N, CA, C and O atoms as a GROMACS GRO file, in nm:
protein
  280
    1UNK      N    1   1.386   1.629  -1.207
    1UNK     CA    2   1.285   1.695  -1.261
    1UNK      C    3   1.412   1.779  -1.295
    1UNK      O    4   1.484   1.832  -1.211
    2UNK      N    5   1.431   1.784  -1.460
    2UNK     CA    6   1.501   1.807  -1.569
    2UNK      C    7   1.472   1.999  -1.570
    2UNK      O    8   1.366   2.061  -1.560
    3UNK      N    9   1.619   2.050  -1.586
    3UNK     CA   10   1.568   2.130  -1.636
    3UNK      C   11   1.602   2.166  -1.688
    3UNK      O   12   1.707   2.118  -1.731
    4UNK      N   13   1.528   2.345  -1.770
    4UNK     CA   14   1.624   2.364  -1.904
    4UNK      C   15   1.607   2.532  -1.959
    4UNK      O   16   1.514   2.595  -1.908
    5UNK      N   17   1.691   2.601  -2.059
    5UNK     CA   18   1.611   2.696  -2.019
    5UNK      C   19   1.507   2.817  -1.931
    5UNK      O   20   1.512   2.917  -1.859
    6UNK      N   21   1.401   2.710  -2.009
    6UNK     CA   22   1.275   2.797  -1.917
    6UNK      C   23   1.151   2.740  -1.788
    6UNK      O   24   1.030   2.731  -1.764
    7UNK      N   25   1.323   2.707  -1.721
    7UNK     CA   26   1.248   2.648  -1.557
    7UNK      C   27   1.238   2.492  -1.643
    7UNK      O   28   1.263   2.448  -1.756
    8UNK      N   29   1.192   2.452  -1.533
    8UNK     CA   30   1.205   2.252  -1.476
    8UNK      C   31   1.093   2.212  -1.562
    8UNK      O   32   1.000   2.290  -1.577
    9UNK      N   33   1.094   2.113  -1.612
    9UNK     CA   34   0.958   2.035  -1.686
    9UNK      C   35   1.031   1.879  -1.612
    9UNK      O   36   1.133   1.824  -1.571
   10UNK      N   37   0.854   1.867  -1.640
   10UNK     CA   38   0.873   1.754  -1.537
   10UNK      C   39   0.918   1.697  -1.700
   10UNK      O   40   0.932   1.754  -1.808
   11UNK      N   41   0.935   1.495  -1.631
   11UNK     CA   42   0.993   1.394  -1.674
   11UNK      C   43   0.867   1.315  -1.682
   11UNK      O   44   0.815   1.284  -1.575
   12UNK      N   45   0.813   1.280  -1.788
   12UNK     CA   46   0.682   1.154  -1.799
   12UNK      C   47   0.720   1.052  -1.725
   12UNK      O   48   0.812   0.983  -1.769
   13UNK      N   49   0.666   1.024  -1.610
   13UNK     CA   50   0.696   0.882  -1.625
   13UNK      C   51   0.604   0.786  -1.656
   13UNK      O   52   0.484   0.812  -1.645
   14UNK      N   53   0.649   0.662  -1.699
   14UNK     CA   54   0.591   0.519  -1.791
   14UNK      C   55   0.459   0.466  -1.670
   14UNK      O   56   0.472   0.424  -1.555
   15UNK      N   57   0.326   0.491  -1.758
   15UNK     CA   58   0.232   0.443  -1.670
   15UNK      C   59   0.203   0.309  -1.614
   15UNK      O   60   0.186   0.210  -1.685
   16UNK      N   61   0.199   0.309  -1.486
   16UNK     CA   62   0.217   0.231  -1.409
   16UNK      C   63   0.142   0.012  -1.474
   16UNK      O   64   0.181  -0.097  -1.432
   17UNK      N   65   0.040   0.045  -1.574
   17UNK     CA   66   0.030  -0.086  -1.615
   17UNK      C   67   0.091  -0.092  -1.714
   17UNK      O   68   0.015  -0.158  -1.784
   18UNK      N   69   0.211  -0.062  -1.797
   18UNK     CA   70   0.272  -0.075  -1.852
   18UNK      C   71   0.406  -0.241  -1.770
   18UNK      O   72   0.441  -0.353  -1.807
   19UNK      N   73   0.431  -0.149  -1.652
   19UNK     CA   74   0.507  -0.231  -1.548
   19UNK      C   75   0.486  -0.260  -1.463
   19UNK      O   76   0.571  -0.283  -1.377
   20UNK      N   77   0.277  -0.279  -1.437
   20UNK     CA   78   0.261  -0.408  -1.344
   20UNK      C   79   0.269  -0.514  -1.366
   20UNK      O   80   0.328  -0.537  -1.471
   21UNK      N   81   0.225  -0.622  -1.298
   21UNK     CA   82   0.184  -0.718  -1.312
   21UNK      C   83   0.052  -0.740  -1.346
   21UNK      O   84  -0.019  -0.642  -1.372
   22UNK      N   85   0.002  -0.861  -1.350
   22UNK     CA   86  -0.127  -0.898  -1.379
   22UNK      C   87  -0.145  -0.970  -1.312
   22UNK      O   88  -0.058  -1.056  -1.299
   23UNK      N   89  -0.301  -0.981  -1.205
   23UNK     CA   90  -0.343  -1.063  -1.121
   23UNK      C   91  -0.332  -1.163  -1.193
   23UNK      O   92  -0.379  -1.176  -1.306
   24UNK      N   93  -0.249  -1.261  -1.115
   24UNK     CA   94  -0.312  -1.434  -1.133
   24UNK      C   95  -0.446  -1.474  -1.114
   24UNK      O   96  -0.496  -1.562  -1.184
   25UNK      N   97  -0.510  -1.414  -1.021
   25UNK     CA   98  -0.665  -1.489  -1.032
   25UNK      C   99  -0.739  -1.373  -1.118
   25UNK      O  100  -0.664  -1.286  -1.074
   26UNK      N  101  -0.800  -1.322  -1.179
   26UNK     CA  102  -0.835  -1.276  -1.194
   26UNK      C  103  -0.850  -1.180  -1.385
   26UNK      O  104  -0.934  -1.180  -1.475
   27UNK      N  105  -0.698  -1.106  -1.358
   27UNK     CA  106  -0.602  -1.089  -1.475
   27UNK      C  107  -0.635  -0.940  -1.470
   27UNK      O  108  -0.672  -0.877  -1.569
   28UNK      N  109  -0.622  -0.899  -1.378
   28UNK     CA  110  -0.661  -0.680  -1.346
   28UNK      C  111  -0.571  -0.660  -1.363
   28UNK      O  112  -0.506  -0.760  -1.394
   29UNK      N  113  -0.524  -0.579  -1.360
   29UNK     CA  114  -0.340  -0.534  -1.378
   29UNK      C  115  -0.316  -0.469  -1.174
   29UNK      O  116  -0.402  -0.408  -1.111
   30UNK      N  117  -0.222  -0.496  -1.139
   30UNK     CA  118  -0.162  -0.457  -0.971
   30UNK      C  119  -0.180  -0.294  -0.965
   30UNK      O  120  -0.193  -0.198  -1.040
   31UNK      N  121  -0.173  -0.324  -0.834
   31UNK     CA  122  -0.148  -0.148  -0.806
   31UNK      C  123  -0.029  -0.214  -0.709
   31UNK      O  124  -0.028  -0.332  -0.672
   32UNK      N  125   0.097  -0.086  -0.668
   32UNK     CA  126   0.156  -0.088  -0.542
   32UNK      C  127   0.117  -0.087  -0.374
   32UNK      O  128   0.034  -0.009  -0.328
   33UNK      N  129   0.149  -0.130  -0.340
   33UNK     CA  130   0.090  -0.099  -0.209
   33UNK      C  131   0.200  -0.128  -0.100
   33UNK      O  132   0.273  -0.227  -0.113
   34UNK      N  133   0.212  -0.048   0.001
   34UNK     CA  134   0.335  -0.061   0.139
   34UNK      C  135   0.218  -0.063   0.247
   34UNK      O  136   0.115   0.002   0.252
   35UNK      N  137   0.290  -0.197   0.360
   35UNK     CA  138   0.208  -0.267   0.446
   35UNK      C  139   0.263  -0.180   0.557
   35UNK      O  140   0.376  -0.135   0.580
   36UNK      N  141   0.121  -0.169   0.633
   36UNK     CA  142   0.159  -0.017   0.737
   36UNK      C  143   0.162  -0.128   0.865
   36UNK      O  144   0.229  -0.083   0.958
   37UNK      N  145   0.112  -0.248   0.891
   37UNK     CA  146   0.065  -0.290   0.983
   37UNK      C  147   0.136  -0.429   0.949
   37UNK      O  148   0.147  -0.489   0.842
   38UNK      N  149   0.178  -0.456   1.072
   38UNK     CA  150   0.170  -0.650   1.105
   38UNK      C  151   0.336  -0.658   1.062
   38UNK      O  152   0.392  -0.554   1.024
   39UNK      N  153   0.402  -0.772   1.069
   39UNK     CA  154   0.494  -0.814   1.015
   39UNK      C  155   0.550  -0.768   0.908
   39UNK      O  156   0.672  -0.750   0.902
   40UNK      N  157   0.514  -0.756   0.864
   40UNK     CA  158   0.598  -0.704   0.697
   40UNK      C  159   0.574  -0.530   0.687
   40UNK      O  160   0.580  -0.476   0.576
   41UNK      N  161   0.549  -0.456   0.798
   41UNK     CA  162   0.497  -0.306   0.791
   41UNK      C  163   0.633  -0.254   0.739
   41UNK      O  164   0.744  -0.271   0.788
   42UNK      N  165   0.581  -0.164   0.586
   42UNK     CA  166   0.711  -0.150   0.508
   42UNK      C  167   0.752  -0.146   0.399
   42UNK      O  168   0.802  -0.067   0.320
   43UNK      N  169   0.704  -0.298   0.414
   43UNK     CA  170   0.728  -0.367   0.274
   43UNK      C  171   0.631  -0.312   0.154
   43UNK      O  172   0.531  -0.246   0.183
   44UNK      N  173   0.672  -0.351  -0.013
   44UNK     CA  174   0.585  -0.314  -0.094
   44UNK      C  175   0.538  -0.428  -0.109
   44UNK      O  176   0.555  -0.536  -0.054
   45UNK      N  177   0.460  -0.381  -0.208
   45UNK     CA  178   0.373  -0.542  -0.233
   45UNK      C  179   0.280  -0.466  -0.383
   45UNK      O  180   0.259  -0.352  -0.424
   46UNK      N  181   0.226  -0.681  -0.451
   46UNK     CA  182   0.164  -0.580  -0.534
   46UNK      C  183   0.056  -0.605  -0.498
   46UNK      O  184   0.046  -0.711  -0.436
   47UNK      N  185  -0.056  -0.535  -0.515
   47UNK     CA  186  -0.227  -0.576  -0.426
   47UNK      C  187  -0.334  -0.569  -0.543
   47UNK      O  188  -0.356  -0.455  -0.584
   48UNK      N  189  -0.416  -0.691  -0.615
   48UNK     CA  190  -0.514  -0.645  -0.706
   48UNK      C  191  -0.541  -0.495  -0.748
   48UNK      O  192  -0.454  -0.431  -0.690
   49UNK      N  193  -0.607  -0.422  -0.809
   49UNK     CA  194  -0.671  -0.330  -0.895
   49UNK      C  195  -0.845  -0.348  -0.827
   49UNK      O  196  -0.919  -0.256  -0.794
   50UNK      N  197  -0.883  -0.544  -0.818
   50UNK     CA  198  -1.019  -0.467  -0.816
   50UNK      C  199  -1.006  -0.482  -0.634
   50UNK      O  200  -1.026  -0.364  -0.607
   51UNK      N  201  -0.994  -0.523  -0.554
   51UNK     CA  202  -0.985  -0.525  -0.417
   51UNK      C  203  -1.069  -0.411  -0.366
   51UNK      O  204  -1.040  -0.292  -0.359
   52UNK      N  205  -1.201  -0.488  -0.327
   52UNK     CA  206  -1.206  -0.574  -0.256
   52UNK      C  207  -1.257  -0.750  -0.266
   52UNK      O  208  -1.252  -0.843  -0.186
   53UNK      N  209  -1.307  -0.736  -0.406
   53UNK     CA  210  -1.390  -0.857  -0.514
   53UNK      C  211  -1.232  -0.978  -0.484
   53UNK      O  212  -1.234  -1.081  -0.417
   54UNK      N  213  -1.102  -0.914  -0.566
   54UNK     CA  214  -1.013  -1.042  -0.542
   54UNK      C  215  -0.906  -0.930  -0.477
   54UNK      O  216  -0.881  -0.811  -0.494
   55UNK      N  217  -0.845  -1.064  -0.372
   55UNK     CA  218  -0.757  -1.047  -0.307
   55UNK      C  219  -0.637  -1.041  -0.278
   55UNK      O  220  -0.583  -1.014  -0.171
   56UNK      N  221  -0.549  -1.094  -0.478
   56UNK     CA  222  -0.514  -1.149  -0.448
   56UNK      C  223  -0.368  -1.047  -0.442
   56UNK      O  224  -0.386  -0.932  -0.479
   57UNK      N  225  -0.238  -1.082  -0.402
   57UNK     CA  226  -0.126  -1.042  -0.304
   57UNK      C  227  -0.054  -1.061  -0.342
   57UNK      O  228  -0.055  -1.182  -0.318
   58UNK      N  229   0.088  -1.037  -0.428
   58UNK     CA  230   0.199  -1.069  -0.490
   58UNK      C  231   0.348  -0.991  -0.425
   58UNK      O  232   0.399  -0.890  -0.474
   59UNK      N  233   0.409  -1.080  -0.284
   59UNK     CA  234   0.600  -1.017  -0.287
   59UNK      C  235   0.603  -0.932  -0.372
   59UNK      O  236   0.557  -0.979  -0.476
   60UNK      N  237   0.633  -0.830  -0.382
   60UNK     CA  238   0.794  -0.704  -0.493
   60UNK      C  239   0.887  -0.818  -0.454
   60UNK      O  240   0.870  -0.895  -0.360
   61UNK      N  241   0.963  -0.817  -0.520
   61UNK     CA  242   1.124  -0.859  -0.554
   61UNK      C  243   1.167  -0.995  -0.505
   61UNK      O  244   1.279  -1.044  -0.497
   62UNK      N  245   1.028  -1.049  -0.469
   62UNK     CA  246   1.087  -1.209  -0.439
   62UNK      C  247   1.133  -1.310  -0.594
   62UNK      O  248   1.110  -1.258  -0.703
   63UNK      N  249   1.171  -1.392  -0.590
   63UNK     CA  250   1.219  -1.443  -0.672
   63UNK      C  251   1.023  -1.555  -0.742
   63UNK      O  252   0.951  -1.605  -0.656
   64UNK      N  253   1.006  -1.560  -0.811
   64UNK     CA  254   0.922  -1.620  -0.929
   64UNK      C  255   0.774  -1.560  -0.906
   64UNK      O  256   0.675  -1.616  -0.952
   65UNK      N  257   0.765  -1.382  -0.794
   65UNK     CA  258   0.688  -1.308  -0.763
   65UNK      C  259   0.588  -1.423  -0.710
   65UNK      O  260   0.487  -1.445  -0.777
   66UNK      N  261   0.617  -1.517  -0.562
   66UNK     CA  262   0.554  -1.559  -0.457
   66UNK      C  263   0.454  -1.424  -0.361
   66UNK      O  264   0.454  -1.326  -0.286
   67UNK      N  265   0.360  -1.547  -0.466
   67UNK     CA  266   0.193  -1.521  -0.398
   67UNK      C  267   0.160  -1.547  -0.307
   67UNK      O  268   0.119  -1.660  -0.279
   68UNK      N  269   0.167  -1.384  -0.175
   68UNK     CA  270   0.138  -1.395  -0.042
   68UNK      C  271  -0.004  -1.528   0.029
   68UNK      O  272   0.002  -1.624   0.105
   69UNK      N  273  -0.164  -1.431  -0.082
   69UNK     CA  274  -0.225  -1.449  -0.035
   69UNK      C  275  -0.325  -1.473  -0.160
   69UNK      O  276  -0.326  -1.403  -0.261
   70UNK      N  277  -0.409  -1.584  -0.137
   70UNK     CA  278  -0.478  -1.553  -0.237
   70UNK      C  279  -0.644  -1.541  -0.253
   70UNK      O  280  -0.693  -1.509  -0.361
   0.00000   0.00000   0.00000
């Protein structure tokens, strides 16, 4: 948070839609999620925002945007 004479002011965050990838299956924007269970617990990934209609998942930080499932 940035401060000035009048007190703290929030810094505007970049909208998620501009930074998130588009779903390769349906074209919708993707949302950042964190795996809660299983072998990938704690890892971040991109999931289609239209879930459960579209179940496209992309691993974060993988070269070429590794599709986990489609």
